[in-house]
C-alpha positions in Angstrom: 0.0 0.0 0.0 1.4 3.4 -1.0 1.7 6.2 1.4 -0.7 9.2 0.7 1.5 12.1 1.8 -1.2 14.5 0.5 -4.0 13.1 2.8 -6.2 15.7 4.2 -9.2 13.5 5.3 -8.9 14.8 8.8 -7.0 17.6 10.6 -4.3 15.4 11.9 -2.1 16.0 8.9 -1.4 19.5 10.3 1.6 19.6 12.6 3.0 16.1 11.9 6.2 15.2 10.1 4.9 12.1 8.5 1.4 12.2 6.9 -0.5 8.9 6.5 2.1 6.5 7.8 1.7 3.1 6.0 2.0 -0.3 7.6 5.3 -2.2 7.7 6.2 -5.8 7.5 5.1 -8.7 5.2 3.0 -7.8 2.2 1.4 -11.2 2.6 1.1 -11.5 6.4 -0.4 -14.3 8.3 -1.0 -11.9 11.2 -1.9 -8.2 10.8 -1.3 -6.3 14.1 -3.4 -3.1 14.3 -2.6 -0.5 16.9 -4.3 2.9 17.5 -2.0 5.6 16.1 1.6 6.6 15.5 3.6 8.1 18.4 6.5 10.5 18.3 9.1 7.9 17.2 6.7 6.7 14.5 6.1 10.2 13.2 9.8 10.9 13.1 10.7 7.6 11.5 7.6 7.3 9.2 6.9 3.7 10.3 4.5 2.2 12.8 5.7 0.5 16.0 9.3 1.6 15.9 9.5 3.1 19.4 9.9 1.3 22.7 6.4 -0.1 22.7 6.9 -1.3 19.1 10.1 -3.1 20.1 8.3 -4.9 22.9 5.5 -5.9 20.4 8.0 -7.2 17.9 9.9 -9.1 20.6 6.8 -11.0 21.6 5.8 -11.6 17.9 9.2 -13.2 17.4 9.2 -15.1 20.7 6.0 -17.0 19.9 6.8 -17.1 16.1 3.7 -15.2 14.9 5.0 -14.6 11.4 4.9 -13.5 8.8 3.5 -10.3 10.4 2.5 -6.8 9.4 2.2 -3.8 11.8 -0.2 -1.0 11.2 -2.5 1.5 12.9 -6.2 2.5 12.8 -5.2 6.1 12.5 -2.3 7.0 10.2 -1.1 10.4 11.6 0.1 11.1 15.1 -2.6 12.8 17.3 -1.3 15.9 19.2 0.3 15.2 22.5 -0.2 11.4 22.0 -3.9 11.7 22.8 -6.3 8.9 21.7 -7.7 9.4 18.2 -11.1 11.1 18.0 -14.0 9.2 16.4 -14.0 11.4 13.3 -10.2 10.8 12.8 -10.7 7.0 13.0 -13.6 7.3 10.6 -11.5 9.3 8.1 -8.6 6.8 8.2 -10.7 3.6 7.9 -10.4 3.7 4.1 -6.6 3.0 4.5 -7.0 0.1 6.9 -9.7 -1.4 4.8 -7.5 -1.1 1.7 -4.5 -2.6 3.6 -6.6 -5.6 4.8 -7.9 -6.2 1.2 -4.4 -5.9 -0.3 -2.5 -8.0 2.2 -5.2 -10.6 2.9 -4.1 -11.6 6.4 -5.3 -14.9 8.0 -5.7 -13.2 11.4 -6.1 -9.6 12.6 -4.9 -8.7 16.1 -6.3 -5.6 17.7 -3.5 -4.1 19.7 -5.1 -2.1 22.5 -8.5 -0.7 23.3 -8.9 1.8 20.5 -8.2 -0.9 17.8 -10.4 -3.4 19.7 -13.3 -0.9 19.8 -13.0 0.0 16.1 -12.5 -3.5 14.8 -14.4 -5.6 17.3 -17.1 -3.1 18.4 -16.4 -4.1 22.0 -14.5 -2.5 24.9 -12.5 -3.9 27.8 -9.1 -4.9 26.4 -8.1 -6.5 29.6 -11.0 -8.9 29.3 -10.2 -9.7 25.7 -6.4 -9.8 25.6 -5.2 -13.2 24.4 -8.6 -14.2 23.1 -10.6 -14.3 19.9 -13.1 -11.5 19.7 -15.0 -12.2 16.6 -14.6 -11.7 12.9 -13.6 -8.8 10.6 -15.5 -10.0 7.5 -14.2 -13.5 7.2 -11.0 -12.9 9.1 -10.7 -14.0 12.8 -10.1 -11.0 15.1 -7.9 -11.6 18.2 -6.8 -9.0 20.8 -3.9 -8.1 22.9 -3.0 -5.3 25.3 -1.1 -2.4 23.8 2.6 -2.6 24.7 2.7 1.0 25.9 0.0 0.1 28.5 2.1 -3.0 29.4 5.1 -0.7 29.9 3.1 1.7 32.1 1.3 -0.9 34.1 4.1 -3.5 34.4 1.9 -6.4 33.0 4.9 -7.9 31.2 4.1 -11.5 32.3 0.4 -11.2 31.3 1.4 -9.7 28.0 3.8 -12.7 27.3 1.1 -15.2 28.4 -1.5 -13.5 26.2 0.8 -13.9 23.2 1.1 -17.6 23.9 -2.7 -17.7 24.1 -3.0 -15.8 20.8 -0.7 -18.2 19.0 -2.6 -21.2 20.5 -5.9 -19.8 19.4 -4.6 -19.1 15.9 -3.1 -22.6 15.6 -6.5 -24.1 16.7 -8.5 -22.1 14.2 -6.1 -22.9 11.3 
């Protein structure tokens, strides 16, 4: 999927270095990990999940061998002061995520954190859903995991690791 550097579907393009940051990783992923929005490191580096939380996410993906994988976000530009994306920003960016799903055809989608879970799964309570299957996105199974930035703030590293083992087991069972 090409980056639309001229995107003006919502006001987030104002004041960011990188407009409409595309996903990264495999072009034919088995697992598509979808977070909420880019942070400061991602805005600077023009790639999703390249900061500290992204390193933790990639570490767990590798540890349980959940590849090939692709990392992306619901919202493609960094919200000011790292706030959560507004509903109208999520709505504006959904065209990009829909296109990415259609082009990459993942076997599984993993909602990374509460914002992605709410958008993709139409449910809330990431702590109740982390490590579990939530439902379907079209014909693709939707799983969920806590956002690594939350894990880093809360100290739930062991739970995060266990949830990844659970995700892998669920995916292996479905396949």
